Residue, then its C-alpha position, 0 to 999 in steps of 0.5 A: x396491259x401493264x400487268x401483262x408486261x410486268x408478268x412477262x418481264x418477271x417470267x423472263x427474269x426467272x428463266x434467265x436466273x434459272x439458266x444462270x444457276x444451271x450454268x454455275x452448277x455445271x461449272x461447279x460439277x466440272x471443277x469437282x471432277x477436275x479436283x477429283x481427277x487431280x486427287x486421283x493422280x496425286x494418289x497414283x503418283x504417291x502409290x507409284x513412288x511407294x511401289x518403286x521404293x518397295x520394289x527397290x527394297x524388295x530388290x535389295x532384299x532379294x539381292x541380299x537373300x541371294x547373296x546370303x544363300x550363295x555365301x551365308x557368312x559374307x556380309x550383305x551388299x551395301x544399300x542404295x546410295x545418294x549421289x550429288x554433283x552440286x558442290x563437288x562429288x558427294x556420296x551418301x548411303x541410304x541410312x546416312x551411316x557412310x559418306x564421302x565428299x571429293x572437293x578442292x580449291x584453286x587460288x591465283x594471286x597477283x599484284x605489285x608494290x610501289x616500294x619493293x624494299x625486300x620483295x618483288x615489284x610485281x608478281x603473279x602466282x598460284x597460291x593454293x591448288x588443293x584436293x580433299x576427301x572427307x566423310x564419315x563411317x559407321x555414323x560415328x567416325x569422321x575423316x578428312x584428307x587435304x593435299x596442296x599441290x602448289x608450292x610457295x617459298x615462305x622462309x627467308x634463307x632456305x628453300x622450303x616449299x609449303x606444298x604437301x599435307x594440310x588437313x589430315x585427321x580422323x576422329x569419333x563423335x558418338x551420340x553417347x559422348x555428351x555433356x550434361x548441358x548439351x545434346x550435341x556429342x563431343x568429338x575426339x580427333x587425331x592427326x594434322x589439324x588447326x590448333x584451336x588458337x585465334x579466330x582468323x587463323x582457323x578460318x578458311x581462306x575461302x571465306x576470309x574477308x581479306x586475302x591475307x591474315x593480319x600480321x599478328x595472327x600470321x606471326x603468332x598464330x599456331x597453324x596446323x600441327x599433328x596432335x590429339x584434340x577433343x572438342x564440343x559445341x552447342x547452338x551458341x558456344x564451342x570449345x576445343x583443346x589438345x596436345x600437338x607437336x610437329x607440323x608438315x609446314x615446319x621449315x624442318x621436320x627434325x629437332x636439333x641433334x647431338x643432344x644428350x638424352x635426359x632419361x632412358x639411358x643408364x649412366x653406366x652405359x657410358x653412351x650419349x645419344x645424338x638425337x633430340x626431342x621435338x617441341x610440344x604444345x598445349x592449346x585451347x580455345x573457347x567461344x560464346x555468342x550471347x546474340x545469334x540470329x539470322x540478322x544479328x551476332x555477337x561473338x566473344x572468345x579466348x585462346x591460350x597456348x603453352x609451347x615447350x621447345x625441348x631440343x627444337x631450334x629456329x630451323x625446325x620450329x621457325x614459327x615460334x623460335x624465329x618469330x615473324x620471319x614468315x611475315x610478308x606485309x599481308x601480301x604473300x605473293x609479293x614477298x615483302x618481308x620486313x620483320x623477324x627475330x634471330x633464333x631465340x633458342x640460340x639454335x646454332x649454339x655449340x660448345x665448339x666455339x668456346x671449349x674447342x673441338x669441332x662445331x656442331x651447328x645443329x645442336x640445340x642451344x636451349x635458350x628458350x625454356x617455354x613460351x606462352x601465347x594468348x589471345x582474345x577475339x570479338x566479332x559482331x554483325x547487324x544486318x549488312x554490317x559486321x566487324x571483327x577484332x583480335x589481340x594476340x601476345x606471346x611471352x618467352x621465358x628464357x635461360x640466361x645462363x644458356x644465353x651467356x654461353x651462346x654469346x661466349x661461343x660466338x652466337x648472336x644471342x640478344x635479349x634477356x630472361x624474358x621477352x614479350x611480343x604482341x599485336x592486334x587488328x580490327x576491321x569493318x565489313x559492309x555488304x553493298x548488296x544487302x547480304x548478311x554475314x550473320x547467316x554464315x556463322x557456325x559453331x559446329x566446325x571441328x576447328x571451332x566457331x567461325x564464319x563459312x560461305x555467306x548465303x548469296x541472295x542474288x547469284x549471277x546464275x539466277x540473274x543477279x549480281x552476286x554479293x559485293x562488300x567493302x572491307x577496311x582493316x588496321x593491323x599492327x605487330x611489335x616484335x621489339x622487346x628491349x630498352x631501345x626502338x626506332x630511331x633511338x636504336x638506329x642512332x645509337x648503333x650508328x654512333x657506336x659503329x661509325x662515330x666512336x667505334x667501340x666493340x663493347x658499346x656495340x655489344x651492349x646495344x646489340x644484345x640489350x633486347x630482341x629487335x625483330x622490328x615493328x609494322x603497322x598497316x592499313x588495308x582497304x578492299x572489296x570482295x565479290x561472291x558471284x556464285x556459290x564456290x567462286x570468290x574474287x578479292x582485291x586488297x590495297x595495303x599501305x604501310x603506315x610504319x615499318x622498323x626493320x629488324x636487327x636480326x642478321x647473324x653477320x650483323x650480330x657478329x659485328x655488333x658483338x665483336x666489332x670488326x668492319x663497319x655495318x655493311x647495311x646498317x642504315x639501309x632498308x630491307x631485312x639486312x638493316x635495322x631501321x627504315x626512316x620514312x618508307x611507306x610501301x603500298x602493296x596491291x594484291x588480287x585473288x581469284x579462287x574457285x572451290x567445290 
């Protein structure tokens, strides 16, 4: 009985196992059929794509053949192109030999000042409205045109508006033009471009950590100029150098006139030219990144510039010959200008004042023989933290005989045969959302190694909050070059003007050096990149120290000749020469979109 039960159980178990095995086998067959079906669909899709490509090529070939048959001497029609609207309008041919991109940007600034010594208490404005076209041709040529439709007065004392041409150049980068140690070809470019000088000046305002450049960079930096340059780069290095002259952003595009020609006119002709030679600059920058990966960066660099003013004056070459006059306390929209030297070239110098005759105030004074500027830079990043620092200085070599002639003719020409000015900044940057700036570092930009837009880990459009960061910066610039400074200069001038008025003492003090002022700022703020192409910023700048300049022509004349008491000798602002205990706070915000 037991044996029969056991046999029955074993029989049932075997039957169940056979049934289960059959079910499993059926499922495996079904899966195999499904896999075979998917493979067939994939092959069919691939074949269809190839057929479409062949059809497109065949259509192109047919069109080309028809075109050639109708006109054998005419070139064939262009190949198919790729079009993208993801970030601006981008068009590229199938062989990537030709392309162009239409982009632009809009920047809106606003803010206020607690102590408007020489600016607006509050203001809003449009900082930049730019359209640009850039691309390549025949694989080896590249070009760019950028135009700014906004206009912001930048220079005290005239109506200059800085709207107009910005980047405007073309160049060549041929695969055969390589260096022995690099696989990337060198490039040669001509047109209006950033001179290769300093890291922060060549950085795009779209991606800077602060709304404004540091004072030393803005005051001594070279900006854009028309010139011819050559450059090269590798994975962790870059170098660029060139010769430059006039800039569309100059206060005036013409040098001093009524200047005799030094060559090209034979003396027997008895003719004296009434033109003038524009300034010329030789500039170069080199960078190296010994550490460079997705999370860590160490960047070092150096810049140098030689400037020959020729017949330029502080009107046509104001960035160099009236150094500091464009500075607006690192909040341009608020117009707080506290610094600036007089025209170091004695640009209004004329023989008329001393030798008689009709004054010609557009003549060049030639008080500056040449100017050399130099800078060193450092940038580092580790995870969400990064920092950057630069030191920049400039030395003026002057003609003492021209300075004395200018003084004799009635022009305020302070200082001596050499003047030195300089400044620096250092800042720290921390990403609250864990983003990293090392990923935004590039060496292939035609302006030199720098930072571009960071990679946003969690953009708003994908359900995130974008990239948030906190920034803090200390910056300083010193445009005083002489034996006196600060309260010492103010007290001595007050003594020679009010206590014991003496024209000789006034002249000695006023002409003892170039006193363009000194300023130190600390800035804190935050940046927010909610999505690609959008950047919002807020900066709070506190002025730690400010000594306004002794640079006004009327005050200078009073100092040289005596005359009436200084009408603004001890008052704050650009018309005075010292501010005691004044510490303005400047608040500035920017909203920008770019594509």
